[in-house]
LOMARLUM-958686 format. One record per residue (C-alpha): residue number from 1; residue in one letter; chain; x, y, z. Coordinates in steps of 0.1 Angstrom, whole numbers, plus 5000, padded with zeros to 4 digits. Layout:
N
seq->NUM type->A mol->A px->X py->Y pz->Z
...
This chain:
400
seq->1 type->M mol->A px->5859 py->4467 pz->3052
seq->2 type->A mol->A px->5877 py->4444 pz->3076
seq->3 type->E mol->A px->5844 py->4429 pz->3087
seq->4 type->S mol->A px->5834 py->4422 pz->3050
seq->5 type->V mol->A px->5868 py->4405 pz->3043
seq->6 type->Y mol->A px->5863 py->4385 pz->3075
seq->7 type->C mol->A px->5828 py->4374 pz->3064
seq->8 type->E mol->A px->5840 py->4364 pz->3030
seq->9 type->R mol->A px->5869 py->4344 pz->3044
seq->10 type->Y mol->A px->5846 py->4328 pz->3069
seq->11 type->I mol->A px->5822 py->4317 pz->3042
seq->12 type->I mol->A px->5850 py->4303 pz->3020
seq->13 type->A mol->A px->5865 py->4285 pz->3049
seq->14 type->T mol->A px->5831 py->4271 pz->3059
seq->15 type->F mol->A px->5824 py->4259 pz->3024
seq->16 type->V mol->A px->5858 py->4242 pz->3022
seq->17 type->M mol->A px->5852 py->4224 pz->3056
seq->18 type->E mol->A px->5818 py->4213 pz->3046
seq->19 type->A mol->A px->5830 py->4200 pz->3013
seq->20 type->L mol->A px->5857 py->4181 pz->3030
seq->21 type->E mol->A px->5831 py->4164 pz->3052
seq->22 type->L mol->A px->5814 py->4152 pz->3021
seq->23 type->I mol->A px->5845 py->4135 pz->3007
seq->24 type->H mol->A px->5842 py->4103 pz->3027
seq->25 type->V mol->A px->5806 py->4099 pz->3015
seq->26 type->I mol->A px->5813 py->4104 pz->2978
seq->27 type->M mol->A px->5848 py->4089 pz->2974
seq->28 type->L mol->A px->5835 py->4053 pz->2970
seq->29 type->K mol->A px->5809 py->4065 pz->2946
seq->30 type->I mol->A px->5834 py->4083 pz->2925
seq->31 type->F mol->A px->5857 py->4053 pz->2925
seq->32 type->F mol->A px->5830 py->4031 pz->2910
seq->33 type->I mol->A px->5820 py->4057 pz->2884
seq->34 type->I mol->A px->5857 py->4060 pz->2874
seq->35 type->L mol->A px->5861 py->4023 pz->2873
seq->36 type->F mol->A px->5829 py->4019 pz->2852
seq->37 type->N mol->A px->5840 py->4046 pz->2827
seq->38 type->F mol->A px->5875 py->4031 pz->2826
seq->39 type->L mol->A px->5862 py->3996 pz->2818
seq->40 type->S mol->A px->5838 py->4010 pz->2793
seq->41 type->Q mol->A px->5867 py->4026 pz->2774
seq->42 type->V mol->A px->5890 py->3996 pz->2777
seq->43 type->F mol->A px->5863 py->3972 pz->2766
seq->44 type->P mol->A px->5839 py->3994 pz->2746
seq->45 type->A mol->A px->5810 py->3979 pz->2726
seq->46 type->E mol->A px->5821 py->3978 pz->2690
seq->47 type->E mol->A px->5802 py->3996 pz->2664
seq->48 type->P mol->A px->5785 py->3969 pz->2643
seq->49 type->A mol->A px->5792 py->3964 pz->2606
seq->50 type->N mol->A px->5769 py->3984 pz->2582
seq->51 type->N mol->A px->5753 py->3952 pz->2569
seq->52 type->D mol->A px->5743 py->3940 pz->2604
seq->53 type->A mol->A px->5711 py->3959 pz->2607
seq->54 type->V mol->A px->5698 py->3939 pz->2636
seq->55 type->S mol->A px->5729 py->3943 pz->2657
seq->56 type->R mol->A px->5732 py->3980 pz->2648
seq->57 type->S mol->A px->5696 py->3986 pz->2660
seq->58 type->R mol->A px->5704 py->3970 pz->2694
seq->59 type->L mol->A px->5733 py->3993 pz->2702
seq->60 type->H mol->A px->5727 py->4027 pz->2717
seq->61 type->K mol->A px->5750 py->4057 pz->2719
seq->62 type->N mol->A px->5744 py->4089 pz->2738
seq->63 type->P mol->A px->5735 py->4116 pz->2731
seq->64 type->L mol->A px->5705 py->4109 pz->2707
seq->65 type->N mol->A px->5704 py->4132 pz->2678
seq->66 type->I mol->A px->5673 py->4148 pz->2692
seq->67 type->R mol->A px->5674 py->4184 pz->2706
seq->68 type->M mol->A px->5649 py->4183 pz->2734
seq->69 type->G mol->A px->5646 py->4193 pz->2771
seq->70 type->D mol->A px->5627 py->4174 pz->2798
seq->71 type->P mol->A px->5623 py->4141 pz->2778
seq->72 type->F mol->A px->5596 py->4116 pz->2787
seq->73 type->I mol->A px->5592 py->4082 pz->2771
seq->74 type->L mol->A px->5560 py->4062 pz->2770
seq->75 type->Y mol->A px->5560 py->4025 pz->2759
seq->76 type->N mol->A px->5528 py->4016 pz->2741
seq->77 type->D mol->A px->5523 py->3978 pz->2742
seq->78 type->T mol->A px->5495 py->3980 pz->2716
seq->79 type->D mol->A px->5519 py->3987 pz->2688
seq->80 type->D mol->A px->5551 py->3977 pz->2706
seq->81 type->T mol->A px->5565 py->4013 pz->2702
seq->82 type->F mol->A px->5583 py->4038 pz->2723
seq->83 type->Y mol->A px->5571 py->4074 pz->2721
seq->84 type->M mol->A px->5592 py->4103 pz->2732
seq->85 type->Y mol->A px->5578 py->4137 pz->2742
seq->86 type->G mol->A px->5596 py->4168 pz->2756
seq->87 type->T mol->A px->5602 py->4205 pz->2754
seq->88 type->T mol->A px->5607 py->4211 pz->2717
seq->89 type->D mol->A px->5587 py->4240 pz->2704
seq->90 type->P mol->A px->5580 py->4262 pz->2734
seq->91 type->E mol->A px->5562 py->4289 pz->2715
seq->92 type->K mol->A px->5536 py->4266 pz->2700
seq->93 type->G mol->A px->5534 py->4232 pz->2715
seq->94 type->F mol->A px->5550 py->4197 pz->2714
seq->95 type->R mol->A px->5564 py->4173 pz->2689
seq->96 type->A mol->A px->5569 py->4136 pz->2694
seq->97 type->Y mol->A px->5593 py->4109 pz->2682
seq->98 type->A mol->A px->5587 py->4071 pz->2678
seq->99 type->S mol->A px->5611 py->4042 pz->2681
seq->100 type->K mol->A px->5611 py->4004 pz->2682
seq->101 type->N mol->A px->5644 py->4001 pz->2699
seq->102 type->L mol->A px->5652 py->4033 pz->2718
seq->103 type->T mol->A px->5680 py->4039 pz->2694
seq->104 type->E mol->A px->5665 py->4048 pz->2660
seq->105 type->W mol->A px->5639 py->4075 pz->2663
seq->106 type->K mol->A px->5614 py->4090 pz->2638
seq->107 type->D mol->A px->5601 py->4126 pz->2641
seq->108 type->L mol->A px->5563 py->4125 pz->2641
seq->109 type->G mol->A px->5560 py->4162 pz->2639
seq->110 type->M mol->A px->5537 py->4183 pz->2661
seq->111 type->V mol->A px->5513 py->4163 pz->2682
seq->112 type->Y mol->A px->5500 py->4192 pz->2703
seq->113 type->E mol->A px->5496 py->4227 pz->2689
seq->114 type->K mol->A px->5481 py->4257 pz->2707
seq->115 type->S mol->A px->5451 py->4273 pz->2691
seq->116 type->A mol->A px->5430 py->4304 pz->2697
seq->117 type->L mol->A px->5410 py->4284 pz->2723
seq->118 type->S mol->A px->5441 py->4272 pz->2742
seq->119 type->W mol->A px->5445 py->4284 pz->2778
seq->120 type->G mol->A px->5483 py->4285 pz->2773
seq->121 type->K mol->A px->5501 py->4313 pz->2756
seq->122 type->D mol->A px->5537 py->4302 pz->2754
seq->123 type->C mol->A px->5564 py->4284 pz->2773
seq->124 type->F mol->A px->5550 py->4250 pz->2765
seq->125 type->W mol->A px->5573 py->4228 pz->2786
seq->126 type->A mol->A px->5578 py->4193 pz->2800
seq->127 type->P mol->A px->5550 py->4172 pz->2786
seq->128 type->E mol->A px->5544 py->4137 pz->2801
seq->129 type->V mol->A px->5520 py->4113 pz->2784
seq->130 type->Y mol->A px->5502 py->4084 pz->2801
seq->131 type->V mol->A px->5476 py->4059 pz->2790
seq->132 type->F mol->A px->5445 py->4054 pz->2811
seq->133 type->D mol->A px->5415 py->4034 pz->2799
seq->134 type->N mol->A px->5428 py->4034 pz->2763
seq->135 type->K mol->A px->5431 py->4072 pz->2762
seq->136 type->F mol->A px->5464 py->4091 pz->2761
seq->137 type->Y mol->A px->5467 py->4120 pz->2785
seq->138 type->M mol->A px->5494 py->4147 pz->2781
seq->139 type->F mol->A px->5501 py->4168 pz->2812
seq->140 type->Y mol->A px->5522 py->4199 pz->2805
seq->141 type->S mol->A px->5532 py->4233 pz->2817
seq->142 type->A mol->A px->5525 py->4266 pz->2799
seq->143 type->N mol->A px->5522 py->4304 pz->2805
seq->144 type->W mol->A px->5485 py->4312 pz->2812
seq->145 type->K mol->A px->5468 py->4337 pz->2791
seq->146 type->H mol->A px->5449 py->4349 pz->2822
seq->147 type->N mol->A px->5473 py->4375 pz->2837
seq->148 type->P mol->A px->5454 py->4404 pz->2852
seq->149 type->L mol->A px->5483 py->4414 pz->2874
seq->150 type->G mol->A px->5508 py->4415 pz->2846
seq->151 type->K mol->A px->5532 py->4390 pz->2862
seq->152 type->E mol->A px->5563 py->4378 pz->2843
seq->153 type->E mol->A px->5555 py->4342 pz->2851
seq->154 type->V mol->A px->5520 py->4327 pz->2852
seq->155 type->F mol->A px->5529 py->4291 pz->2846
seq->156 type->R mol->A px->5502 py->4266 pz->2852
seq->157 type->I mol->A px->5496 py->4229 pz->2844
seq->158 type->G mol->A px->5471 py->4216 pz->2819
seq->159 type->V mol->A px->5461 py->4183 pz->2804
seq->160 type->A mol->A px->5453 py->4173 pz->2768
seq->161 type->V mol->A px->5438 py->4140 pz->2755
seq->162 type->S mol->A px->5441 py->4119 pz->2724
seq->163 type->D mol->A px->5430 py->4085 pz->2711
seq->164 type->S mol->A px->5466 py->4078 pz->2699
seq->165 type->P mol->A px->5501 py->4084 pz->2713
seq->166 type->R mol->A px->5508 py->4101 pz->2679
seq->167 type->G mol->A px->5482 py->4127 pz->2686
seq->168 type->P mol->A px->5467 py->4150 pz->2678
seq->169 type->F mol->A px->5462 py->4160 pz->2715
seq->170 type->Q mol->A px->5434 py->4184 pz->2724
seq->171 type->D mol->A px->5430 py->4202 pz->2757
seq->172 type->L mol->A px->5406 py->4184 pz->2780
seq->173 type->H mol->A px->5395 py->4217 pz->2796
seq->174 type->D mol->A px->5397 py->4253 pz->2786
seq->175 type->N mol->A px->5417 py->4262 pz->2817
seq->176 type->P mol->A px->5446 py->4248 pz->2838
seq->177 type->I mol->A px->5438 py->4219 pz->2861
seq->178 type->F mol->A px->5440 py->4242 pz->2891
seq->179 type->D mol->A px->5453 py->4276 pz->2902
seq->180 type->P mol->A px->5475 py->4276 pz->2933
seq->181 type->G mol->A px->5481 py->4313 pz->2931
seq->182 type->Y mol->A px->5518 py->4310 pz->2921
seq->183 type->P mol->A px->5536 py->4297 pz->2890
seq->184 type->I mol->A px->5540 py->4260 pz->2887
seq->185 type->I mol->A px->5557 py->4237 pz->2862
seq->186 type->D mol->A px->5569 py->4201 pz->2856
seq->187 type->A mol->A px->5538 py->4180 pz->2861
seq->188 type->N mol->A px->5543 py->4143 pz->2870
seq->189 type->V mol->A px->5513 py->4120 pz->2875
seq->190 type->F mol->A px->5512 py->4088 pz->2894
seq->191 type->K mol->A px->5484 py->4063 pz->2898
seq->192 type->D mol->A px->5487 py->4042 pz->2929
seq->193 type->E mol->A px->5476 py->4006 pz->2933
seq->194 type->D mol->A px->5444 py->4017 pz->2950
seq->195 type->G mol->A px->5434 py->4038 pz->2919
seq->196 type->Q mol->A px->5442 py->4072 pz->2935
seq->197 type->F mol->A px->5459 py->4097 pz->2911
seq->198 type->Y mol->A px->5486 py->4120 pz->2924
seq->199 type->L mol->A px->5500 py->4151 pz->2907
seq->200 type->Y mol->A px->5535 py->4163 pz->2916
seq->201 type->Y mol->A px->5548 py->4197 pz->2904
seq->202 type->S mol->A px->5573 py->4224 pz->2912
seq->203 type->R mol->A px->5565 py->4258 pz->2925
seq->204 type->C mol->A px->5587 py->4282 pz->2906
seq->205 type->C mol->A px->5615 py->4304 pz->2921
seq->206 type->Y mol->A px->5598 py->4335 pz->2908
seq->207 type->E mol->A px->5588 py->4359 pz->2936
seq->208 type->H mol->A px->5596 py->4332 pz->2962
seq->209 type->P mol->A px->5626 py->4344 pz->2983
seq->210 type->V mol->A px->5633 py->4320 pz->3012
seq->211 type->E mol->A px->5655 py->4327 pz->3042
seq->212 type->S mol->A px->5682 py->4300 pz->3049
seq->213 type->E mol->A px->5716 py->4299 pz->3064
seq->214 type->L mol->A px->5730 py->4302 pz->3029
seq->215 type->S mol->A px->5709 py->4332 pz->3020
seq->216 type->R mol->A px->5720 py->4350 pz->3052
seq->217 type->R mol->A px->5757 py->4343 pz->3045
seq->218 type->M mol->A px->5754 py->4354 pz->3009
seq->219 type->R mol->A px->5737 py->4386 pz->3020
seq->220 type->A mol->A px->5763 py->4393 pz->3047
seq->221 type->S mol->A px->5791 py->4389 pz->3021
seq->222 type->G mol->A px->5774 py->4412 pz->2997
seq->223 type->Y mol->A px->5769 py->4387 pz->2969
seq->224 type->Y mol->A px->5731 py->4383 pz->2969
seq->225 type->S mol->A px->5704 py->4402 pz->2988
seq->226 type->E mol->A px->5680 py->4372 pz->2986
seq->227 type->I mol->A px->5679 py->4336 pz->2974
seq->228 type->E mol->A px->5647 py->4325 pz->2956
seq->229 type->E mol->A px->5637 py->4288 pz->2957
seq->230 type->S mol->A px->5615 py->4263 pz->2939
seq->231 type->W mol->A px->5598 py->4236 pz->2959
seq->232 type->I mol->A px->5581 py->4203 pz->2949
seq->233 type->Y mol->A px->5545 py->4197 pz->2960
seq->234 type->G mol->A px->5522 py->4167 pz->2957
seq->235 type->V mol->A px->5484 py->4166 pz->2957
seq->236 type->R mol->A px->5456 py->4141 pz->2950
seq->237 type->L mol->A px->5442 py->4145 pz->2915
seq->238 type->K mol->A px->5405 py->4140 pz->2906
seq->239 type->P mol->A px->5400 py->4109 pz->2884
seq->240 type->D mol->A px->5386 py->4130 pz->2855
seq->241 type->F mol->A px->5416 py->4154 pz->2858
seq->242 type->S mol->A px->5393 py->4183 pz->2862
seq->243 type->G mol->A px->5410 py->4195 pz->2895
seq->244 type->I mol->A px->5426 py->4185 pz->2927
seq->245 type->E mol->A px->5414 py->4169 pz->2959
seq->246 type->G mol->A px->5424 py->4186 pz->2991
seq->247 type->E mol->A px->5454 py->4209 pz->2996
seq->248 type->P mol->A px->5488 py->4204 pz->2981
seq->249 type->T mol->A px->5515 py->4189 pz->3004
seq->250 type->L mol->A px->5550 py->4202 pz->3004
seq->251 type->I mol->A px->5573 py->4173 pz->2994
seq->252 type->L mol->A px->5609 py->4187 pz->2989
seq->253 type->T mol->A px->5628 py->4219 pz->2994
seq->254 type->P mol->A px->5664 py->4230 pz->2993
seq->255 type->P mol->A px->5682 py->4225 pz->3026
seq->256 type->A mol->A px->5678 py->4253 pz->3052
seq->257 type->E mol->A px->5711 py->4246 pz->3071
seq->258 type->M mol->A px->5747 py->4245 pz->3058
seq->259 type->A mol->A px->5753 py->4214 pz->3079
seq->260 type->D mol->A px->5729 py->4195 pz->3057
seq->261 type->K mol->A px->5748 py->4171 pz->3035
seq->262 type->Q mol->A px->5726 py->4180 pz->3005
seq->263 type->T mol->A px->5734 py->4217 pz->3007
seq->264 type->I mol->A px->5767 py->4218 pz->2987
seq->265 type->W mol->A px->5754 py->4199 pz->2956
seq->266 type->E mol->A px->5720 py->4215 pz->2956
seq->267 type->S mol->A px->5734 py->4250 pz->2959
seq->268 type->Q mol->A px->5760 py->4250 pz->2931
seq->269 type->S mol->A px->5741 py->4276 pz->2911
seq->270 type->V mol->A px->5744 py->4300 pz->2940
seq->271 type->L mol->A px->5779 py->4291 pz->2950
seq->272 type->S mol->A px->5792 py->4294 pz->2914
seq->273 type->M mol->A px->5774 py->4327 pz->2910
seq->274 type->E mol->A px->5752 py->4314 pz->2882
seq->275 type->A mol->A px->5720 py->4327 pz->2898
seq->276 type->N mol->A px->5705 py->4338 pz->2932
seq->277 type->R mol->A px->5682 py->4308 pz->2930
seq->278 type->R mol->A px->5680 py->4272 pz->2943
seq->279 type->W mol->A px->5658 py->4249 pz->2922
seq->280 type->T mol->A px->5640 py->4217 pz->2932
seq->281 type->E mol->A px->5621 py->4206 pz->2901
seq->282 type->G mol->A px->5616 py->4179 pz->2875
seq->283 type->S mol->A px->5601 py->4153 pz->2899
seq->284 type->F mol->A px->5594 py->4117 pz->2889
seq->285 type->I mol->A px->5578 py->4091 pz->2912
seq->286 type->I mol->A px->5585 py->4054 pz->2912
seq->287 type->K mol->A px->5570 py->4028 pz->2935
seq->288 type->E mol->A px->5592 py->3998 pz->2942
seq->289 type->N mol->A px->5587 py->3971 pz->2969
seq->290 type->G mol->A px->5562 py->3993 pz->2988
seq->291 type->K mol->A px->5585 py->4023 pz->2988
seq->292 type->Y mol->A px->5579 py->4056 pz->2970
seq->293 type->F mol->A px->5610 py->4070 pz->2953
seq->294 type->I mol->A px->5609 py->4106 pz->2940
seq->295 type->M mol->A px->5637 py->4116 pz->2916
seq->296 type->Y mol->A px->5643 py->4154 pz->2913
seq->297 type->S mol->A px->5667 py->4179 pz->2898
seq->298 type->A mol->A px->5686 py->4207 pz->2915
seq->299 type->N mol->A px->5704 py->4238 pz->2902
seq->300 type->F mol->A px->5699 py->4259 pz->2871
seq->301 type->F mol->A px->5687 py->4239 pz->2841
seq->302 type->G mol->A px->5707 py->4261 pz->2818
seq->303 type->G mol->A px->5740 py->4256 pz->2836
seq->304 type->Q mol->A px->5766 py->4229 pz->2840
seq->305 type->H mol->A px->5756 py->4219 pz->2876
seq->306 type->Y mol->A px->5721 py->4206 pz->2868
seq->307 type->S mol->A px->5720 py->4173 pz->2887
seq->308 type->V mol->A px->5697 py->4146 pz->2899
seq->309 type->G mol->A px->5690 py->4133 pz->2934
seq->310 type->Y mol->A px->5662 py->4112 pz->2950
seq->311 type->A mol->A px->5643 py->4108 pz->2982
seq->312 type->V mol->A px->5623 py->4079 pz->2997
seq->313 type->S mol->A px->5590 py->4076 pz->3016
seq->314 type->D mol->A px->5565 py->4050 pz->3028
seq->315 type->N mol->A px->5536 py->4072 pz->3015
seq->316 type->P mol->A px->5530 py->4089 pz->2982
seq->317 type->L mol->A px->5527 py->4123 pz->2999
seq->318 type->G mol->A px->5556 py->4118 pz->3023
seq->319 type->P mol->A px->5574 py->4126 pz->3044
seq->320 type->F mol->A px->5603 py->4120 pz->3020
seq->321 type->V mol->A px->5639 py->4115 pz->3031
seq->322 type->K mol->A px->5667 py->4125 pz->3007
seq->323 type->S mol->A px->5693 py->4099 pz->2999
seq->324 type->P mol->A px->5728 py->4103 pz->3014
seq->325 type->D mol->A px->5741 py->4091 pz->2980
seq->326 type->N mol->A px->5729 py->4123 pz->2962
seq->327 type->P mol->A px->5736 py->4134 pz->2936
seq->328 type->I mol->A px->5731 py->4102 pz->2916
seq->329 type->L mol->A px->5735 py->4119 pz->2882
seq->330 type->Q mol->A px->5758 py->4148 pz->2874
seq->331 type->K mol->A px->5784 py->4162 pz->2850
seq->332 type->N mol->A px->5813 py->4138 pz->2844
seq->333 type->N mol->A px->5841 py->4164 pz->2846
seq->334 type->K mol->A px->5858 py->4152 pz->2814
seq->335 type->N mol->A px->5876 py->4176 pz->2791
seq->336 type->N mol->A px->5872 py->4159 pz->2758
seq->337 type->E mol->A px->5845 py->4149 pz->2733
seq->338 type->H mol->A px->5829 py->4127 pz->2760
seq->339 type->A mol->A px->5823 py->4156 pz->2784
seq->340 type->V mol->A px->5787 py->4158 pz->2796
seq->341 type->S mol->A px->5771 py->4185 pz->2818
seq->342 type->G mol->A px->5737 py->4198 pz->2827
seq->343 type->T mol->A px->5723 py->4164 pz->2834
seq->344 type->G mol->A px->5687 py->4165 pz->2847
seq->345 type->H mol->A px->5650 py->4164 pz->2844
seq->346 type->C mol->A px->5649 py->4127 pz->2843
seq->347 type->M mol->A px->5623 py->4099 pz->2842
seq->348 type->A mol->A px->5626 py->4062 pz->2848
seq->349 type->L mol->A px->5614 py->4037 pz->2822
seq->350 type->R mol->A px->5609 py->4001 pz->2830
seq->351 type->L mol->A px->5614 py->3978 pz->2800
seq->352 type->K mol->A px->5598 py->3945 pz->2791
seq->353 type->N mol->A px->5627 py->3926 pz->2804
seq->354 type->D mol->A px->5621 py->3943 pz->2838
seq->355 type->K mol->A px->5653 py->3964 pz->2835
seq->356 type->M mol->A px->5652 py->4001 pz->2839
seq->357 type->V mol->A px->5666 py->4031 pz->2820
seq->358 type->C mol->A px->5670 py->4067 pz->2830
seq->359 type->V mol->A px->5659 py->4092 pz->2804
seq->360 type->Y mol->A px->5672 py->4127 pz->2808
seq->361 type->H mol->A px->5686 py->4157 pz->2790
seq->362 type->A mol->A px->5722 py->4170 pz->2791
seq->363 type->R mol->A px->5748 py->4190 pz->2770
seq->364 type->T mol->A px->5780 py->4181 pz->2753
seq->365 type->P mol->A px->5808 py->4202 pz->2737
seq->366 type->D mol->A px->5792 py->4195 pz->2703
seq->367 type->T mol->A px->5757 py->4205 pz->2713
seq->368 type->G mol->A px->5767 py->4237 pz->2731
seq->369 type->D mol->A px->5737 py->4252 pz->2749
seq->370 type->A mol->A px->5712 py->4229 pz->2732
seq->371 type->R mol->A px->5698 py->4202 pz->2754
seq->372 type->V mol->A px->5699 py->4167 pz->2739
seq->373 type->V mol->A px->5685 py->4133 pz->2751
seq->374 type->F mol->A px->5705 py->4107 pz->2770
seq->375 type->I mol->A px->5693 py->4072 pz->2779
seq->376 type->D mol->A px->5714 py->4052 pz->2804
seq->377 type->P mol->A px->5708 py->4020 pz->2825
seq->378 type->M mol->A px->5696 py->4024 pz->2860
seq->379 type->E mol->A px->5685 py->4002 pz->2889
seq->380 type->I mol->A px->5669 py->4002 pz->2923
seq->381 type->T mol->A px->5690 py->3979 pz->2944
seq->382 type->D mol->A px->5677 py->3953 pz->2969
seq->383 type->D mol->A px->5687 py->3977 pz->2997
seq->384 type->G mol->A px->5666 py->4005 pz->2982
seq->385 type->K mol->A px->5692 py->4026 pz->2964
seq->386 type->I mol->A px->5689 py->4042 pz->2930
seq->387 type->I mol->A px->5719 py->4039 pz->2908
seq->388 type->V mol->A px->5722 py->4056 pz->2874
seq->389 type->Y mol->A px->5750 py->4042 pz->2852
seq->390 type->G mol->A px->5758 py->4075 pz->2834
seq->391 type->P mol->A px->5763 py->4098 pz->2818
seq->392 type->N mol->A px->5778 py->4074 pz->2793
seq->393 type->T mol->A px->5787 py->4084 pz->2757
seq->394 type->L mol->A px->5800 py->4050 pz->2746
seq->395 type->Y mol->A px->5781 py->4023 pz->2727
seq->396 type->Q mol->A px->5759 py->4002 pz->2750
seq->397 type->N mol->A px->5731 py->3977 pz->2747
seq->398 type->I mol->A px->5702 py->3990 pz->2768
seq->399 type->L mol->A px->5675 py->3966 pz->2756
seq->400 type->D mol->A px->5690 py->3932 pz->2765
């Protein structure tokens, strides 16, 4: 008993010391976030008059009245329209929304629906749509019908195609793109300047216990016997999307050592006893000034600690180095109607004016457990840092 008490006290003391070490890194960041929110409240954008339709359409306020997880926006220059896709109807497929201004959205209904011929059974998650050679390709995750071992999770990634961003999308193949032998989700596709396609995805936590200093401490204290982890991989994709080229490369994992500065924020779901899992998922690749930036989400998507970080590399398959500024998007710790938590699974959208916005899902007191869409300004600075100006629930102009 004495040894158990000692272990628990040791863990608590260690966590406190490591958290204190992070303070000098994050204090300046917190200061600017507080200053930004303060100025936004002192000088908020005024809601336009009802008769000023043009002005009203330019102002944006989070969250959007769209219940969706894992949002992804495609801008289609042919009709000058934004199209939004995400996790909406996990038992049957995906719906889409259209907008001319990122503020007013029209529900287009279902644009992909499973059929008797579909390889996917349920858990239709996280679609992303790209246009290549005037065709629209939707990459998505789903539970595979093929499950001879009776596993609880047999998630794989597939691709559907359409002549229009409004659908209907039909599966390009009658099977997933490839089978790695373990469940995978959150497809993100990147086409480099040399024409090579890359697929990024997350290996699920399911049946993937990993030894780390944190798992050993939690086991010694009697909290969890093991910690499962999800990892992000990248792999070259065949140009016809019929399969992969070569073996997947491990891109990102949760930290193995407690001394790693990323450990505290990436392990909040374990430390707060939400789950015996550490997630690394929801990846999104950006190339800027010859550098590859991968944004990713950590912690439980259904909890308040879901947050976003990023890593940087000189090559599309790494090695990637996580930013010391992580996390760059997280709950805002407010206790009023402006409280936002569960911020994650983001993507970066570059606008016609060359500005960027971060699109992600989150929760508010009004939405409860439902995920809703947020859009906030973001930038990649000249010295190679990603900054997301959110979560913001006040009126703002994101197009100008």
